[in-house]
N, C-alpha and C positions, 0 to 999 in steps of 0.2 A: 231383550231388554233393551231400552234406550240408554245411548250415550251417558248422559245426566244421572240415570239410576245407577248405572253400573261406577261412576264415579264417586257417585254417594255412598256405594256398598263398600267401595275401597277405602273411602274415609273413614268408616265406621270402625277398621280393624284397628285392633289393640297393639298387634304386633307386626313389622315389617315382614314380608314375604319372601322366600328365597325359589326362585326358578331353578331347582334342581329336579332330577329325575333320579327315583331310586327304585328298588324293590322293596316291599312292605309284606309280612306276613299279617293277615286278618284273622284273629282267633274269634269266631261267631260260632256259639253255643257248644264248643269245645272243638269245632273243625277248624282245622287250619288252611288258610288260603292266601296263594301267591297272587299280588297284585303290584302294579306300578303306580307309585306314589310321585307326585309332583306339588309344586307351590307349596312349600314347607315352611312354617312358622314357629315358633314357639307354643302357639295356642292352635293350631288347626292345620289340616293337611287335604290335600285333593286326590283323592282316588281316581285313576283315570279309568273310562271306559264304561259300559252299560253292562249289566247281566250281575252285578253283585247283591240285587234282592233284598236289600235293606231298607227299613222306613225310619224317617227323622224320629229321633228319639231313642232308637235301638243303642244298646251300648257294646261295645268291644273292645278287645284288646288288640293293640299294635306291636309289632315286632320288627324293628328295625335293624339289619345286620348292616353295622359301617366299619371300614376299616381306621383304625386309631393306632398310629405308630407300629405297623407291622403286624397287628394281631386285630382279628375281627371281632368287634363287640357288638352283643345284642343290647338292643335299646328298647324297653317296654315301655309303653304309654298305656292308657286307658283313654276311651275317647265316646263320644256319641254321635251320630249320624245327625249331620244340623240340615241339609239340603240333599237331594238327589234329583239329577236331570240326565238327559241322553248321554251327554259328556263324560259323565261319571257322578262320584259322592263328594262330598264335604262333610269332613270331619273335624268337631269341635275337640280338641285334645282337653283332658282334666288336669289340673293343675296337682303338681305334686314331683318328688323326685323321681329321675328316670332309674329304672331298676336295670343295671346291666348285668353282663354274663359275659365272660370270656369264651367265644367259640373254637377258636384255634389261631397258630400262629401263621401267618400269610406269608 
């Protein structure tokens, strides 16, 4: 992709991206898979690496274990596969409130 088109793609985004890396569980057809997530925003996330085997349009559930004040909370979101490349998979997060669940004391 040319630099100009990459810049145009960034300009289309509605939410700023945070260059963070965290683990995320993808729940696909009832199966839980652990992956590495990066480039996170309120409306999307990039799942690093090949081999996720999902096609654009596929709906999934994501579970992010995040520490909050000494407690690990599970943040659940629903998403849809937006694009797939050799580098990984871009997911568009569906709007709606996060569903949180306390896992354990850290």
